N, C-alpha and C positions, 0 to 999 in steps of 0.2 A: 627174405625170410626173417622173421622176428626172433632175435636172440635175447630179448629182454627176459629177466627172471619172471616166473609166473606171478600173477597178481596176488595169489594167496600167500606167497612168501613175504610180501610187503605188509600185509595186515597182521598185526601182533595182538596179543591179549590186551596190551595197554591201549591200543586203538579201540578195541571192542568195548572196553570199559567206559569209553566216552561216547558222546552222541554222534549221530550222522546228520549233517546239515545239508539239506537239499535247497538250492537257490533257484527260484523260478522267476523269469523276467521276460517281458515283451516291451518293445521300445515305445509303442503308442497305444492309445486306447483303441484305435481302429484295428491294429493288429490283434489285440486281445479279443475283439469281437469277431474278426474274420479269420485269423490264422489260428483256429482252434486245434488243428493237428499238431502244430508246434508246441502248444501248451500241453496237450496230452502226452507227447513224447517226453517233455520235461518231467511231468509228474510220474511217468513210468519208470524213472530212474530209482524210485523207491524199491522196485524189485531188484535192481542191481545191488543196492545196499543190503537187502536181505540175503541175497546170494553170497555176499562177501562175509556174512556172519552177524550183521546187526539185526536186532529184533525190530518189529514194526513200532514198538513203543519208544525205541531210541531214536527214531527218525524225526527230525524237526524240519518242517517245511517253512521256508521264508519266501513268501510270494507278494510282499508289499511293494516290490519293485515293478509290478505290472503297470504298464503305461508310462514308464520312465526310461529315458535314454541312458545307455551305459557310458556315455561320453564323459561323465563326471560322477563322482560319488557324493557331491555336496548335498544334493537333494534326495538321496536314496537312503532312507532310514534303515531299510532291510540290509543293505550292504554294510552299513556302518555297524549294525548289530552283529552281523556275521563276523566282521573283522574283530570286534571287541570280544566275542565269545571264543574265537580262535586264539586270540592273545591270552585269554585267561585259562586256556587249556581245557575248555569244555567240549571241543570238537575233536573227534578222532578222524573224521573224513569230511571233506566238502565236495558235494556232487553238483555238477552242472552239465547241461546237454553239450555245451562247448564253452571254451573260455570266454567267448564274446558275451555269453549270458551273464558272466560275473563282472566283466569290465571291458570296455573298449578304449580305455585310457592306460597307457603304459605305466604312468606313475601309480595309479590305483592298483593295477595288476601286479606289479613288482612289489608294491608294499604288502599286498596280500601274500605273495610268495615268501617274502621275508618273514612275515609273522608265522606262516605255516611251518617254515623251516625251523624257527626257534622253538615252536611248541610241539613239533613232531606230528603235524597234521597232514594226512594224505589228501590228494586232489584226484577226483575221478570225473572223467567226461565220457562221451560216447565211444571214444577211441581206445581208452585204456585207463590204467591206474598209475598215478605218479607220486613219487616221494620227493618233495622239494629239497630234502637234505642230500639227495643223490645228484651229483653234478650233471650227469647225462639227462636225467629227468628234468632238472631245473633249466638246463639249456633248451630242452625241447619245449617246456612250458613258456619260456621267455620268447622263443620264436613264434609260438602260437599267439601269444599276446601281441607281438609286433605285427603279425599278419592280420589279427583282428582289428587293430587300430588302423592299419593301412586299408583294410576293406572298408571301414567307415569313411576314411578319407576319400577313397575312390567313389563311393556311393554319393557322398556329398558333392564331390567335384562334378560328377555327371549331372546330378540334379541341379546344382547351381548353374552349370553351363546352359542347361535347357531353359532355366528360368530367365537368365540374362538374355539369351537369344530371343525369347518371346517378348521380354520387356523392351528390347531395342526395336522390335517390329511393331510394338503396340498391341500385341495379342495376348498379353498376360492377364489372366483373370485374378484379381486381388480383392480382398474384402473392401467394400465401399463404406464410406462414413455415412452417418445418418443423414437422410435427405436425398441420397442417391441410391439407385437400385438397378439391377440388370433386368432386361426384358426377356421374353422367351427366346429371342435370337442371340442372347448373350451380349447385347449392347448396353452400355451404361447410360444413365440419364436421370433426371429428377424422379423422385419417388412418385408412383401413381397416386398415393394418398395425398389429396389436396391439402389436408390439414397439416401434414408434415411439410409440404412445400411452403405453405403460408408462414409457418413458424420459422423456417430457415431463411426465407426471404426477409421476414421482419427483423431477424437478427442482423443481417447485412445492412438493411436500411437504417436500423437504429445505430449501428456502429458508424455509418457514414455521417449521421447527424450528430451523434454524441462525441465521437472521437476517441473513446477508450473502452476496453473490455469491461472495466468496472462499471462504467456508466450504462453499458448494455445490460448487465446483470441487474443493476438498480432499476432500470426502466421496466424490464420484464417483471421483476418481483413487485414493484410498486403497482403495476397494473394487474397483478394476479395472473399473469400468463404462464403457462406451462410449456416445457420444451421436450421433444421426443428424445429417447435414449434407447438404443438397441443393445441387447446383451450379446457379447462377443464369445463368451465361454460359459461353462457350467451347464446345469440341467435346463436352464431357461435360454440357452443359446438361440439367437434369432428372434426372440420375442421383443416386443416394443413396449416401453414404459413412458409415461408422461410424468414429469417431475419439475419442481422449480429449477430455474436455470442457476448454475453455479459457475464461478469464475474459471475453475480448471476445465470446464467443458467448452468455454467460449474460445479460449486461445487456440486449441487444436483446430477448431473450425475455421477461424480467421487465417490461420497459417497453412491450411491445406489447399494446394493448388487444384485438387480435384473439383472443388466447387467452381473453379473458373474454366472447367472443361479441359484441363491439362492432364494427360496421362503421364505420370512420372513414377520412377522407381529408384530406390537407393537414396532416399532422403535422409535416413537416420543412420547413426553410428552407435552401436552398443558397446560399452566397456564396463568392466567391474572396478569398483573403487577398493580401498584398503580392506574393508570388511566383507568383501564379496558381493555387495549389492550391485545389481546391474543398473547402469545409468544410460539413458537414451538421449542422444543429442542430435540436433538437426545439422547436417553437413552443409558446407557452402554449395551453392547451386552448380558450380563448375565440377564438383565431384559426384554429382548424381549420375546414375547409370543412364537414365533416359528422361527427357523432358519434351513432350509432344503436345504443343498447344492445339486446341480445336479438335481433340480426339473424341469428344462427346459433348452434348449440351450441358451447360452449367447454370449457376445462379447469378454469377457476376462475370464481367469481362476480364481479360488478362490485365488490362490497364488498371482496372479497379482493384484487382488483387495486388498488383505492384504498389499502388498507392496505399493500400491497407498495410502492407509490410513496412512502408516508410512510417506510417502513423504509429504502428506498434513499436517500432524501434524508438520513436520519440517518446512514447509512453513509458518505456523502460527507464524511468528516471534514475533509479539507483544502481544501474548496471552499465558498465562500459565507459571507458574514458573518452571514447570517440563520439559520444552522444551529447549533444548540446541542448537538447530540448526535453521537456517533461510534460506530462498531461496536465490540463487545467484542474486545479483543486478548489476547495471551498474557501480558502483564506482570502483576505482582502488585498493581497499583493497582486496588482494587475499584470506585472511582467514576470510572474513566477513561471519558471520553466522555459522562458525564451530569452532571458537576459544573460549576456556573455561578458566576461571581464575583458576590458580593452587593453589590459597590460599583459596578461599571460594567455588569453584565449580560452580559458576554462569556463565551464558553466558556473554561475553564481547561485548560491543557495539563499534561502530566505529565513530570517529570524523575525520574531515579533516582540514588541514591547508595548506596554499599556500606558497610555497618557490620557488623562481625562476620561477614563472609562472606555476608551477606544483602542482597538488593536492597530498599531502602526507597524509597517514592514521596514526591515533593514535588509539590504542586499549585501551579501558577504561572499568574497572569493577566498575560500579556506582550503582549497585542494592541497597546497603546499604545507599547510599546518597539519592536516590530517595524515598525509602520507609521509612527510619528512620532518615533522615537529618543528617547522619553520614559522616565520611570522605570517600573519594574514596579509594576502596580497593587497587588497583594498576592501573597504566597507563604506557604504553610504546609506543615508536614510532614504527610504523609498517613496515617501509621501509626495515629495516635489516632482520626481520624474513621472510617477504614476499620474499625478494631476495634469502635468503638461502634455503627456502623450494621450491621455484620455480626452483632453480638450481638442487636441489635433485630430483625433479620430472623429469626434463630434462634428468638427468643421468639415471633415472629409465626407462623412456619411449623410449629413443633413440634406444635400441636394438629391440624394437617392432614397430618402425616407419612404416615399410613396411606393416605389417599386419594391423596396425591401419588405414593407408591410404586406403587400399583396403576396409576395413569395412566402413569407412566414405564415400567412393565413392559409394558403393552399397546402403548405407542408403540414401544418397542424391538422387540417381536415383529413389529409391522406393518412396521417398516423392514427388518428382516432378511428377512421373507418377500418383500417387494417387491424388494429387491436380489437375492434368489435367483431370482425370476422373470425379472428382467432378464438375469442371467447365463445362465439356461437358454435365453432367447431367442437369445443369441449362439450357443450350441451348435446350436440348431435351425436358424438361418440357415446355419451352416457345414455341417450335415448335408444341408440342401436343396441347397446349391450342389454338394456332393460327389455327391449323387445325380443332379443335373442333368448334370454333366460325365460321369458314368458312362454315362447314357443316350445322351448325344451320341456318346460313344466307341463304344458298342455298335451304333449305327445307321449308322456310317460304313462304306464299302466297304473291306475289308481290303487290296485291291489298291492303293488310293490311299494310299500310304505317307506322303506329305508331310502330308496332312490327318490321317491316323491318328496319326502321331507327335506332331503338335501337340496333338490332343485328348487323347492319352495323358499328355502333359506337364501339361496343364491338370487332368486327373483326379488326377494325383499331387500337384499343388500343392493342390488342394482337399482331398485326404485329409490332407495334412500340416496344413493350416489347421484341419481338423476335430479332429485329435488335439491340437493346441495349445489349441483352445477347450475340449476336454474336460478337459485337464490343468489349465488355468486355473480352470475351474469347480470341479473337485474340490478344488483347493488353497483357493480362496476359500470354499467351503462348509465345509471343515474348520475354517478360521480363524474364520469367522463363528459356527459352532456352538460352538467352544470359548470365544470371547469372550462370546457370549450366555449360555452356561451359567454362566460365571464371574460375569457381571453379575447374573444372576438369583439365583444361589445365595449370593452374598456381598454385593454392593452393595445390591441392592434389599431383601433381608431385613434387612440392617443399617440401612437407611434407615427401615424400619418401626419398629424398636425404638429407634434412637438417631440421629436426624437431626443433632443437634449434632456428633456424632463424625464423620459424613460431611462436614459443612461444614468442620470443622477438620482433616480427614484430609489430610496432605501429598500423598497420591496423587491427590486430587481436583484436576483441572485448574482453574486460576484462571479460564479462559474460561467454564467451567460456572458458577462462582460469580457471575460477572458477568451471565450470562444469567438466572440465577435472580433476581438483584437487579433486573434490568430488567423482569422479570415483575411485580414489586411496585412499583417506584419509577419515576416518570416522570423526575425530575431532582432534584438536590440543590443548593441555593444556600447558599454558605458565606461568612461574614464573619469576619475575624480582628480581634478587638478587642485592648485592651491586655493583658488577662489571660485572655481566654476566646475560644473559637471557637464561633460560632453556626451550626448546620446546619439549614436549613429544607428538609424533605423533602416532596415531592409524590407521594402514592401514585397508583397507576393508577386507583383508584376516585374520585379527586378530593379526598380528604382531605389535610390538611396535618399535619405533625408536626415539632416543633422540639426539637432537642437542643442543650444548652449544655455545652460541654466545656472543661476547663481548658486553657490554652495549654501545649502540651508544653514540657518543659524543654529547654534547649539542651544541647549535648554537654558543655560545661563544667559546667553544673549537674548533669547526670546523673553526672559523674565526681567531683563535689565530695565531700570527706571529711565524714562526719557531724559535726555540731557537738560532740557528746559526746566523740568521739575526739580532736578538736582540744583540748578542755578537758583531757582526760586527759594529752595530750602536754605541754601547758603546765605541768601540775602535776608530772609526772614529770621534767621537765628540771631541776628543783631538785636532784635527787639521783642521776640516772642518765644514762648515755650513750645515743646513738641505738640501738645494738644491744640494750642492756638494755631500753630503752623498747619496742622492737619485740617482744621476747620477752614482756614483761609484757602488752602489748595483746593479743597472740595468745592468751595464757593466759586473758585475760578474755573472749575471744570477739569482739573488735572486728575489723572488716575495713576495707579502704580504700574509696574511692569507687567503684572498679571491682570491689569484692567480693573482692579478693585479700588474702592474709595480709600483714601488715606486715613490712618489713625496714628496715635502717638508712637506705638511700637514700630510701625513701618518707618516713620520719620527718624526715630532713633537708630534703627538698623541702617538706613541709608546714610545717616551722618557717620556712623562707625565704618561702613563699607568704603565710603569715599574719603575718609580722613578729615571730615570737616570739623573745625574747632567748635566746641560746645558753647552754649550760651554762657555758662559759668566762666569759662576761660575768657570769653570776649568781654564780660563785665569786669573781670579782674584786671584785664589789660587797661581799662579806663580808670583804675585806681580805687575801685570799690573794695570794701573790707568785708571780711567774714564776720559772723556773729561774735565769735570769741575775740577777734581783733577789736571790734567796736566796743565790746564790754570792757576790754583792758584799757582802751584809751579814755573811756568815760569813767572808769573806776567803779563800775557797777556790775551786777551779775548779768548773765545772759538772759534770764527771765525778765529782768528790768528793761533790758534793751528791747525785747519783744513787746513788752507792755507799752513802752514809749513809742514804738513803731505804730502800734494800733491806735495810739492817741495822737499820732502825727508829730511827736516831738523829734523823732528821727525818721529819716527817709530810707526805705529799703525797696529793692527791686527783686521780684521772684525770678529765679533762674531755672526752675523745673516745675513740674505739675504737682508736686507735693506741698507747695507753698513755701519751700525753703528760699531764703533771700540773701542777697548781698547788700551792704549798707554803704551809703555815701559817707565820706569822712565828716566828722563833726565840724561845724562852723566855728567862728570866733567866739560865739556865746553858746556853748553847748549846754544842754539841760543838766542840772545837778540835783541830786537827791536832797530833799529837806523834809524834816518831819513837821507835821501840822500844817502843811501847805494845802491849797485847794486841790481838788482832783486833777489828775493828769489832763483830762479833757478840757479843763479851763486854763491850762498853761499856754504860754506863748509858743507857737510852732518853731521848730529849729530853722535857722537860716542856712540855705545851701545854694550852691550854684545851679542846681537842677531845678528849673522852673516848672517841670511837668507836674500835673495833678497826680499825686500818688494814689494807688489802689491797693487792695488787699493782696493781689498777686503781682503787682508791679507792672501790669500790662499797659502799653500805650494805647 
């Protein structure tokens, strides 16, 4: 027997002055379309509000929650609006068919009860009218909310149990990725559309040859190939589109075991981050619910799928401390991505510097510096190891050049034929669509101009698309034919006869050299010692090979003047100036440390760098005098001494290229100035112990 007070006693004039909020919700779109009776029952609660005293104008219906689950209020704008209006005192009553329509989450439900209690808002469902401020009503509403959440839990548990049971038996029907489809009997397999099959097979073939998802995207886009994409939701659910291939579309395909014929379930784990965004991650395979190989035909084998996962892990160059390899890039570093530090075992990164207009690599182990602000473990110039390992690969590959050339030729031909079939499929689809629109236009009643005009416009659009597809096919075919002919006639034939020339050819992309390197080498571990660099190479077959290289010279050492040239400069400084020494060295065939001819500035810099005594110091050591000292001894001016030197009355020897000289001490009969004497040129030359013929510059 119900002893609760009548509903009319809970409704006051204050409640009637505010609005009546009716909340309508169905959990899924399917329920909205099929469970129409439940929707009608919820809308019929307007009559209950009118019976309690509200007018029809005061009733506010919130039905934006249609198709949204009540498990959370995060994505339900209608529920959020309801809670806000209740909190602002706009609602006198909240109506719902049952509390599960409002919320199936205890936190959301009790939050709404708390707000209703604070604002004095009533709650009405199919069973009765409740005042959240009353303890008994609030307890009853709380129990209903708890039962509503428990009901959702039981429903989910039963459904989840059935799904897991079917998944373990391999009978679960799940959405298939593009390229796979169910037949009439419900068995999965390749899509019956051959153009879709060709596109998916070409993707896996390209990845096997290129080695990275980025290279697959580049290959497709460079060739103008499109890739299918099926809509999973929205008004176009199930429809197929053809669009340029993008990197986010390649990785899920390569990581999906369904393409290897494996029926799996429970691959992903969803969790929310700090801002509520849902993040999906792939779980370790041992945590999957089911993994059933050979469940249906696929595009690749399970072994090929496993190899692809290894290559993808190697390509993830920037993520994971356990990954020692990275994908081949365009830079000139041959060992990029496969070089490992021999001291700490971490992968080494690459830096580049420019010398002589060329990019030269440096291999650096900087993990400790990046993570712990420590010193760099080791760094070494990469030109020397790259050259040595490249030469080793040439010596290894040269006996197999003919076989490799034939394999490359066959592979290039297969790739070209496959790409041509994909482009032809695009033209065929456009032709079919144009023919379909033509037949639709021809079957319409000519009197129905509105429909006829629309179908005619569709036909014209399809014809233009067909012409564009044909033009693109013709251009791509011409380019592919020209490129393939050039490769077959030049590159491949040259490879057969001279593989080292192909390797050293500047036109050969560095990425291709790296790919060839990875076909033979697993990784290279390097250790830089005091005077050597040790390279331990692991071949793909499991063998090891060690190279010991001399430590490359520094830039200073590479530009250092040869010792024999320094010795010659030291010897020539006794008798010659800088310019004269440069001319003599060039005549003897000497060059500087940079390989350039000598000039006076280079000779002077070498003299300063090696601390060689200058020619002036050497002449002073023999007792020769400066201009001022000579003028003082002769009692004349410096200008007179210079004039006497030109006249041969005093002997001077040049000590630089400016003509400055040092003078021999005056003899027992030095010249003396006399007025009215003959010109200086007619006077008797000075006597000196130096019997060499003097010159203007004092050179011997």
